[in-house]
N, C-alpha and C positions, 0 to 999 in steps of 0.2 A: 531409628533412621540410619541407613547405611552411609558410609563416607561419601560415595559418589552422589548419593541423593542429597546430602548436605551441601556438597559443592555446587550441584545444579540449583538448589534452592537459593544459595547465596548469590549466584550469578543472576538468577531471575530477579531477585529483589533489587540488586544493584542496577540492572537494566531498567526495571520499572521505575526506580528512583530517578534515573536519568531522564526518562520520558516525562515523568511528572514535573520535574524541575524545568525542563525545556518548555513544556506546555504552559506552565504557570508563570515562570519568571524569565524565560528567554535563555539564550546561550551563555550569557555572562554568569549565570548561576551554576554552570556545569564545572565545578571544581571537584577534585576527588574528595576534599573535605566535606563539601555539601552532599555529594552523592552518597558517601559512606554514612553520614549522619542521617540522611533521609531513609536509608535502607536499614538503619539500626546497626551498622558496622563501623569499623574504623577506616580512616583514610588509607592506611597501609593495606588493608584488604582490597579496597577498590583499585589501588595502584597495582597490587600483586596480581589481581585477576586480569587486568587489561593492559597494563604497562605504559599506555599513553592514551591521549584523547583519540588518536587514530584507531587504536585497538578497541577502545570503547565504542567508537562509532561503528566499526565493523561488526561488533557483537550486537549492537542495537539494530542495525540493518538486517542482519541474519535473523534476529528474533522477530522482527516485523514481517519478514517474508514468510516465516514459519506460521505466524499467527494468521496472516491473510490466506495462506494455502489451506490451513485447517478450516477457516470459515467457508472457503469455496467448497471444500470437501463436504462439509455439513449441508451445503445447499444441493449436493448431488449434481454438480455441474456437468459431469460427464454423461449423465442420462439425457441431456438435452441435445437438440440440434446444434450445429456449430454456431449459427447466428444467434440463437437463444442463449447459448453459453457465453458468447461474446458480450451480450447485453447484461447477463447476470454477473460477469466479471466486473463490469462497470458498476453495477448495483452494489456489490460487496464493498468496492472502494468508496463509493459515495456514502453508504451507510456507516462505514467506519469513520469517515470524516465528520459525519453529523453526530454520531453517538459516542465516540471515544476520544480520548486525548492523544492516542498513539499517533494517528496520522497528522494531527496538528503539530506534534513535536517533530515528526519526520520532516515536514516542510519548513518548519522554523530552522532546523539544523541545516537543511539544504540551502535555504536562503542565505544563511550566515556564511556557508562555504563559498557560495557564489560571490557575495558582497566583499568578502575578505580575500578573494582570489586565492583561496586556500588550496593546498595540495589535496585536501580531503574531498575536493570536487570529484576526484577519480573514484572515490568510494560510491558516489551517487551515480556516476557513469556506469559502474558495474551493477549497481542496484537496478537501474532502469533497463539495462541489458537483460537482466534476469526476468524482469516483468515482460519485456518484449518477447523473450523466448517462449514464455507461457502463452502470450497472446498469439504468437505465430503457430503454436501447436493447435490452439483452438480454431484459428482461421483455416489451417490445413484440414482439420476435421470437417469444417463447414464446406470446404470445396469438395471433399469426398462424399458428403451426404447430400449435396445438392442445394443446401440452404445459402451458401455463399458462392458468388460467381467464380468460375474457373480462371478468369483473366485477372483476378485481383492480385496485385503485387503483395505477396504475403508479408515481407519484411517492412515495406513502406506503410502498409495498412496498420501493422502492429505499432510502428513508431508513431503514426498519426493519432491513433486511439490513445496511446500512452501520453502523448503531448496534450491531448484534450483533457485528460484526467489531471495532469499536472496544472494546466491552466485553470481548470475549474477549482482545484484545491487551493491554488494561490489566491484566486478571486474570493473564495469563501473566507480565507484567513484575513484578507484585507477588508472585506465587507461581510461581517457575520450575518447580516440580514439577507444576503444573497439567497435566492430561492432555489434550494437544491432539488426540490420536487419537480419544479418546472424545468430545471437544467437537465435532470435525469430523463424526463420525457422527451425533451428536444434531442438529447444525445441518442436515445433509442431511434428516433426518426432519422437522424443523420446516418447512423450505422445501417439501418434498413435500406435507406435510399442509396447509399454509397456502395454497399457490398452485398445486399440481399438479392435473391432470385425470385422472391415471391412464392417459393415452393416449400418454405420451412413449415413444419407442423406448428399448429397453435397450441401452446402449452396451457393446460387447464388449471395448473396450479399457480398460485400467486406467490411470488418470491418473498421469502421471509426477510430478505435483505432490502426490500423496498424502503425508500426514504419516507418518513412520515411527513405530513403537510407542515409547511412552515409559513 
């Protein structure tokens, strides 16, 4: 294995260790000692890689955005109408919340940053702006292909959809029995009613990101 590959592997292991610890034990477990130990490395390596908890959080957020982008690419999101792509974006988020610990860890970290009035809140502001930028791109495509109304305020619609996903995620963390399947269906109806034109094509394929029954 080449040196740059070893560096990337160690970074990935440390980030995954951070996500696992946050999901399993909460923010208090996120010391460089614990992260290094969980990843199979030393505390010194964890500190050397990220320098501070802020640096670690930035790496974690970047990692999660890359993971979610790859999952959307695998769903061939850009082959759909804008409205269908908007709903699939939500499906990928909900499926990740239901099936993996990554999204749980993200919202645990975000909640801690808010509760502690931490300067790390700015990291999440930037993260949500990145998500909003992708949602705005999809909404603009929908306005162009006729599946989303021309008079929709692109930025506000993106922000509101992002806010709905944040709220849904928070509710699921508070109440694990929260029915994600029903929430997904209702969110689709809300998006269609608020932004759709009724002219979108009906996709014959079933999204692989669909949330299983709960």
